[in-house]
N, C-alpha and C positions, 0 to 999 in steps of 0.2 A: 841233330836229332829233331824229329818233328812230333809234336804232341797235339792231338785234337781232342777237345772235350766239350760237353755242353755246359750250360750255365745253371747255377743253383738259385732258386727263389726263396728258400726258407731256411737260411743259415743264421746262427746266432753270431755274437761277436767274434768267437774263435774260429768260425768257419764250419762248425759242426751243427747239423740239425738234430732234431729229436727223433727222426725216423730212421729206419734202416733201408738199405738198398742192396740189390743183387749186383755183384761185380764178377764178371768172367774175364780172365786173363789168359790169353793163348800165346804160343810162340809159332813163328813161321820163318822162312829163310829164302834168300836169293843165293843160288849155288855157285860153286867153283868147279873147275874142270879136273884138277889134279889129285883129288881125294875122293875116296869111295864113301867115307863117312866122317862126320864131325860130331862126336859124341860129348855132350856137356851134361855134367851131373848137377841137377837142381835139388835143393833141400828145403826151400821155402820161399815165401813172398812177404814182405813188409810194407805197410802203408804208413806214411808220415803225415799226420794232419797239419793243415795250415795253421800258423800261429805258434808252432813248436819253436822255441828260441834256440834249439840246437845244443844247449849246454846243460840240459837236465839229464835225468837218468833214462829218458826215452819211454817213460811209462805211458804216455799218450799214444804211442805207436801201436799199431795193430799188426800182429804177426801170425802167419800161418805156417807152421813147420810140418813137414811130412817126411816120410821115409824117402831116402835119396832115390831120385828118378833120373836115369840116364836117357837123354833124348837125342836121337840122331837128327841133327838140324838138316842135314842134306836130304832126308826123306820128306821134308816139309817144303815143297816147292810148288809154284804155279797156283797158289792160293790155298794149299793144304795147311792145316794147323793142328796143333795138339794143345788141349786145355791144361794149363798149369793148376789153376784153382777156379772154383765157382762157389762164392761164399757170400754171406750177408755181412755188410759192415755199415757203420753209421753213415747216413747221408751227409754230404758236406764237401768242403774243399780240401784237397790234399796237395801237399807240397811236392812230395816225390814217392815213387814206388821202387822198391828194391827187390831184385831177383837174387835170392841167396844161392851160391854155387860153391862147389868144391873143384878147384882147378890149380893144384899146387905144382910148383916146378919139380920135375923129375918123378912125379907120381902118375899112376894110371887111373885116377879118379875120373878126370875128363881126358879124352884122347881122340886121336884121329886114325883112320884106317887108310893107308895109301893105296893107290890103284894096284900096286903089286901085292897087296895083302898085309904088309907090315903095319904094326900098330905102334904109334909114337905118342908120348905124353903131350897133352895140350895145356899150356900154361896161360892163365888169365892174370896179368899183373894185378895184384891186390884184390883179386876176385874172391879168394877165400876169406879175406878179412873184411872187405867192404861190399862184396857182392857187385852186382851190375845195377847202378842207380839210374832211373829214368826220371828226369826232372820234369816237373809240371809247369804251371798248376793243372790239377785234374779236378773237375767238378763232378761229383757223383750225386745224382738227384733221386729222391725217394720214388717218384713216379716212373722214372725211366731206367734207373740203374746204369750200368756201363758194361760195354763189350769192347775190350781192347785187344788188339793183336800187336805183338812185339816182333818186329821184322829184323832178324839178324842178316845183314848183307855180308855174307862170308867172303865174297870177292873183294870187298873193301876191308875186311877184318883179319883174315888169317894169312900169316906168312911164316916162312921156314928160314930164319936167318942163318947164314953160314957160320959154322963154329958153335952153334947153340944146339943142345941136345933136344930141346922141345920145339914143337910148333907153338906159335904165340897167337893168341886171340885178343886183339884190341878192338872190342866190339864197336861197329857202327850200327846204331840202333834207331829204328823209327817206331814210334808208338802211334797207332792209328785207331780211331773209332770205327769198328767194323761196320756199323750201321750207316755211316756216312761215307764209306769208301767205295771207289770204283776200281776198274782195272783197264789195262791196255793189253791187247793180244792180237796175234795175226800170224801170217805165213812169211817165210824168207826164201827168196829165189836161190837155189843152190849155185847158180852161176856167180853169185857174189862171193862164193868161197874161193874163187880162183881169179877174180878181177884185180886183187891187190897182190903185187908181187911178194909182199912180205907176210901174206897169210900164213897162219899156223900150218905146219907141215901135215897135220892131220885134219885140216879144215874140211876136206871133202866128206868127212864123216860127221861134220858138225862140231868137232872139237875146237876149242878156242873161239867159237862164234858166240856173240852175245848182243843183246839190245841194251843200250844205256838210256836212262830217262832223266831229263832235266826239267826243273821247274822254272827255268829262265829261257824264254824263247827268243831272246834278243842277242844272245852271244853264241859263238861256235862251240860245239861239244868238245870236251877235253877229257883227259884220262882221270882215274881215281885220285892220283897223287897230285893233281894240279890245283890251281886256284878256282877252277870251275868244275868240281866233280859231280858225277851224277847223284841224284837223290835215291836211286834205286837201279838195279840191274836184273836182267832176266837171261837165262841160258837158252840157247836155241837147241832144240832136240828134234829127232826124227820120230813122227807120229807113225807107228807101225801100221795102223789101220788105213790112214789116207795116203801114206807114202810121202807126205809133205813135211818140210822142216817148219816147226812152229815154236812160238814162244808165248809166255804170259808173264806180265808183271802186275801183281795184285796189291791190294790195300793201298791205294793211292787216293788222297783227299781230293775233292773236286777242285780242278784248276786247269790252266792251260800248260801243256807240256811239250817239250822237244824230245823226240825219240830218234836215236841214232844207232845204226848197225855197225859192228866191227868184227873182223875175223882175226883180230890180234889180242883177244882178251887175256890169253894166258901170259902175254908179255907185259901185262899192266901190273906193275908192282905198286901196291898201295903206299909204300914208304917213299916213293920218289915220283918225280914228273917224268913220264915216258911220252915218247912220240908215237901215239896210237892213231891209225887212220880210220876215218868214218866216211865211207864212200857214199852212203845214202842217209839222209836226214829228213825226217817228217815232223810236222807239228799236228797236235790234236788236242782235244778237250775231253776231260774226264768228268762224268757226273755220277752221283751216288747210285749204287745198285746196278750199274751197267758196265759193259765192256766196250771200250773204244776200239774199233778194229783198224789196225794199221799194218799193212802188208808191205814188205820190202822187195822191190823188183830191181833187177840189174839195170843200170842206166842204158839207154839205147845208144848204139854206135853213133858217132858223129855224122850228121847228115840224115839220119833216120828219124821219122817222127817219134815224139815221146808218147 
């Protein structure tokens, strides 16, 4: 998990200042291919101030409970977000933020919709008891407040284990300060969909094609279940207006990134180390408030100029 926050100048000994600050918390997603919807039921958000020793009654925590809201995370791609809360809280340092959810085994509180239309329960282990905890520290200042986006990378999080009645969501979450984030986007040459013999059978339509993003530019790209997993992924889709295949990976902190294309994303099981091919790899830099353009072209035939 990646957390980005500003610094606080006016905190007392327990990390809390005397002023209040506005905090906005939104959710977004990096999508998967084999599901039509991933619906998670949210019921609240809790902020834990720094200095809480963890064994008291939690009376210092700040909780915002709301009527259960079911959000389809798959509808929030390419930089789209949905606001969970926008509230005033005491300025200061916070140890963690928890998203309260309902996702019991065998229940249809949270659920997925398969491409064929079937609805199946979505189970988040311990989610209904402990929620989804985002570890900080987070500094929320009186003069700036905070605008965070929580990115659910569903490609790395959702699996359908054999013999188990539910889909399981083991969230891979990134927390990013929206005001400090940039993005990577561009086009993908459809010739890449057939260059690799093991491409997804439906790759010609864009199925199973994805762009993986790494914050390590010194090592070779690898799959989600490997020792060098991507920090984010983006699905390649057909832009009906331009007729081009495009992608966007949003909410990336400023840094140098390695960006790799694969047409085997549907074969990438987050629970194991898979042999996934990345025929084209590029490096780029992301700056706040801008989109780094990275296009993927099919390699030229041997002997032809690049």
